[in-house]
Each structure stands twice: as structure tokens, then as C-alpha cells.
N, C-alpha and C positions, 0 to 999 in steps of 0.2 A: 504494499499500500504506499509506503513511504516513497519508493521509486516512482510509482505512478504520479503521485502528487508532485514530486520534484521534477518529473519530465513535463508535466503541465506548467509548473511555475517557470521552468526554463523556456518553454514555448511561448508563454504569454509575457514574460518579462516581469512577472508579479513578484513582489516582495512582501506583500501585506495580506496574507490570507489568514483570517482569524476564525476561530471556532469551527474548523473543518468545513468551511464553505458558506458560513452564514454572511460573509462579506465578500462582495465581488467588486474589486476596483475598476474604475473606468479604463485603465490601461488594457484590461482584458478585451473590453468591447472595441476600443479603438484598434487594437492589434488584429482582432478578428475581422472587423469591418474593412480593414485595409486589405486583408487577404481574400475575403469573400464579401463582395459588396451587398448581396441580398441577405446575408446571414442575419444581421442586426434587425432588419425590418421583419423578417419571419419570426425571429425570436421575440421581438416586442409583441407582434401580433398573437403568438401562442401564449405568452404570459398574461396579456390582457384578456384573452378569451377565457382562460382558466382562473383568472383572479389569483395568481400565485406571485410570490416575491422572487426576485432574482437570487440565486444562490450558485455556488460553485457547482453543485450537483445538477441543477436544472440547466445551466449553461453548458456544462460538459455533455449531458445526455442529449441536448438539442444539437449540439455541434456533431456528435457522433451520428445522429439521424440524418443530419444535413449532409454529411459526407456519404452516408449510405445511399441516400436518394439521388445523389449525383451520379452514382454508379449503377443503380438498378431502379427501374420505375417502380415506385411504391404501390401504384394501382395494380401491379401484377400480383400482389399479395392479398388482394380481396378474395374472400372465399377460401382462404388457406389457413393452415395450422401452423402457428408459430411458437417456438419454445425458446425462452430466454433463461439462461442459466446464470444465476446471481443477479436477480432483478433489483436488489437493494431497495431503493425508495420507490420504485415503480415509475419513475419519470419516463424511461424509455417506452414502457407499456402505455403510459398516458399519451406520449407523442405519437406512437403508431395508431392507437385508438382514434385520435383526432384526425388521422389521415386515411383511415380505411372505413368502408362501409359494412364490411362483413368479414368475420374471422373467428378463430378460436385461438386465444393467446394464453399460454401456460407459463407461469412464473415460478421457476424452481429456485428456492433459496433456503437458507438456514432458518430454523424456527423463530429465532429472535428478530429477524428482519420482516417477517410476514405481517404482523399487526401494523407496523408502521406503513408499509407499502399499501396494505389493504385499506387503511383509513385514507391515505392519499388518493386512492382511486375511487373508493366507494362514495366519498363525500363530494366528488366532482360530478354534478348533474349534467354538465356540458357533454360528458362522455357518452351518455345514453347507452351504457353497457351494463350487463349483468356481471357481478363480481362474486366469486365463490371462494371459500376458505378450504383448507385442506381436508376437512371432514365433510365436505359437500361434493366430492367427485361424482357421485351418482346423480345429484341434482344438475351438475354441469353437463353430464352426458345426456341427460333427459331433456335439458333446455332446448327450446326451439328458437331462442333469441339469435339474432344475426351478429351480435357483438357479445362475446363471452370472454371473461378473464378468470383464470383459475390459478390459485396459489397452491403449490405443493412443496413438500420437503423432499430432499434427495431420495429417501427410502421409499417414496411413493411413485416414483416414475414408472415403475413396472405395473402400476394399477391403471395407467392411462392407455386406452386402446387406440389412439389415433396415431396416424403417421404424420410426422412433422415435414412441412415444406421449407421452413426456415429455422435454422438454429442460430441463436445470437448469444454472444458472450463478450462483454466489453473489457472487464477487468477482473472478474472473480477467479479466473484460473491463476492469475498472478498472485492472489492472496493465499493460495494453498501452500 
């Protein structure tokens, strides 16, 4: 984790990150805006739509998604099954949800992260998605909703009977 943060700090030229991401200096935005002209505009729009504050985590997740969609058309993942390993706060799931019309999104993470991510997604009414906890796998499977998010723990992966079209991992493998 330290290496990852230090690489982002080096990339952004940031020297003042406090409380693990609760403070986002303007230098981060100016650096990204100079590299990616549309990034700041899309980031602002996303934060405004979901009424969330800027944090290191939200900016980092949005940048990862921004790079992803430059290489693959996001629309091609409508009606697909997505697995994110190490979903953390759920920001990347929130971003995908905001950009897709229909999907099954499975967030696999450690038990201590799931309540935080669940609250982050569940309380966001803009998403218009059903959100399920690890003890609700059967409800997830039975749901006819077009947008579904399921949180599971690593020992539950074998309980999911869907084939995944996209596997996503940003940094959790580096934490092992």
C-alpha cells in the first residue's frame, strides 16, 4: 500500500496528502487536467451527480475508470458480468454503475471493507441499482433487476454460478 501511494504521490507531485485521502490538493487536479483535458470536467460531473466530496480514493478510482474507457468501450459491458477483486470503498463499482444500463457487478473483498462499501453504494439513490450483502447471494441470483451489485468474501466465490466477462483489480493484489 505504501508503494502504491508513493507512486501516486510521485505522479501527481503531491506532498500534502492527509488522513489517507481526505484531502486532495489542487496540484493533483491541475496535473491531471494538463495530461487529460476532459478528465476534470467528467470528474466534476460525476461528483456533482452523486453529491460526494473529492477524496484521494474517488479521484484515483475515477482516473482508473477514465483510463479504462479510453481503451475499451464501456458500453460493451452492458448486460455483462463484472467481478472486481478488492473493491474497497466501492467507488469503482459506483462509477461503472453510473455508466452502464444493465449488469451484474460482484465486489469481492475482505469482510471488514464490505460494510463501508455497501453503505457507499446503497445510500446513493442515483445509481438505481439493487445492492446485496454476502448473505443474500440467493436473492441476487433470483433478482430480475437490470442493475445488481453483490458483495462477497473470498471464500464465497465458488457460490457464484455466473461466468464473468470482465475481471478488475486495481491494487488489492499489491496488498497481499
